[in-house]
C-alpha positions in Angstrom: 0.0 0.0 0.0 1.0 3.6 -0.7 2.3 5.6 2.3 1.0 9.2 2.5 2.3 11.8 4.9 1.4 15.2 6.1 3.0 17.8 8.4 1.5 20.0 11.0 3.3 23.1 12.2 2.7 23.0 15.9 5.8 25.1 16.7 4.6 28.4 18.2 7.1 31.2 18.0 8.7 30.2 14.8 8.4 31.8 11.4 6.8 30.0 8.5 8.8 26.8 7.6 9.5 25.0 4.4 9.6 21.2 4.7 12.0 19.2 2.6 12.2 15.4 2.2 15.6 14.3 0.8 16.1 17.9 -0.6 12.8 17.9 -2.4 10.2 20.5 -1.4 7.3 19.0 0.4 5.6 22.1 1.8 6.4 25.8 1.3 5.8 28.5 3.9 3.9 26.3 6.4 2.7 28.7 9.2 1.9 27.9 12.8 -1.2 25.8 13.1 -1.2 24.9 9.4 -1.4 21.4 8.1 -0.3 20.1 4.7 -2.5 17.8 2.6 -1.6 14.1 2.7 1.0 13.5 -0.1 2.8 10.3 -1.2 6.1 9.6 0.5 8.7 7.0 -0.2 8.6 4.1 2.2 11.8 3.9 4.3 14.1 6.5 5.7 14.2 10.1 4.4 16.1 13.1 5.6 13.6 15.8 6.8 14.8 19.4 6.7 12.9 22.4 8.2 14.0 25.7 6.7 13.0 29.2 7.6 12.0 31.8 5.1 15.5 33.4 5.5 17.1 30.1 4.6 18.1 29.2 8.2 18.1 25.4 8.8 16.1 24.8 12.0 16.1 21.0 11.8 17.6 18.2 9.8 17.4 14.5 10.6 16.3 11.1 9.5 12.7 10.0 9.6 11.4 6.5 8.8 8.1 6.3 6.9 6.8 2.8 7.6 3.7 1.1 8.9 0.6 3.3 8.6 -0.7 4.3 5.2 -1.4 7.8 6.5 1.1 9.5 8.7 0.8 12.8 10.5 4.0 14.4 11.7 4.0 17.3 14.1 6.7 19.9 14.1 7.0 20.8 17.7 9.0 23.4 19.7 11.0 21.8 22.5 12.0 25.1 24.0 15.5 25.2 22.5 14.9 23.7 19.1 12.5 22.0 16.7 11.7 18.3 16.7 9.4 15.9 14.9 6.7 13.8 16.6 4.5 11.2 14.9 0.8 11.5 15.8 -0.7 8.0 15.7 -3.5 7.5 13.3 -6.7 5.7 14.1 -6.7 2.1 12.9 -2.9 2.1 12.4 -1.6 -1.5 12.2 
């Protein structure tokens, strides 16, 4: 089955962010409280990058897309930096 992912900008206090998967633009100018549509993602590990409008790299790290067909990934503010957190989907097996 195809895997689809979406990102939610839940990081209060940060400017709009662009989301890249393996250097490919996934979402442009994602503002606080905004959610992308579900879009196809490649199964397996990808490098996720979160970039500010000024080009500043706020986050870059590996993320594994496996399991659920629909994945929601929250961009969260941990106080000192940004992190990613998967929000479990209903009926995820």
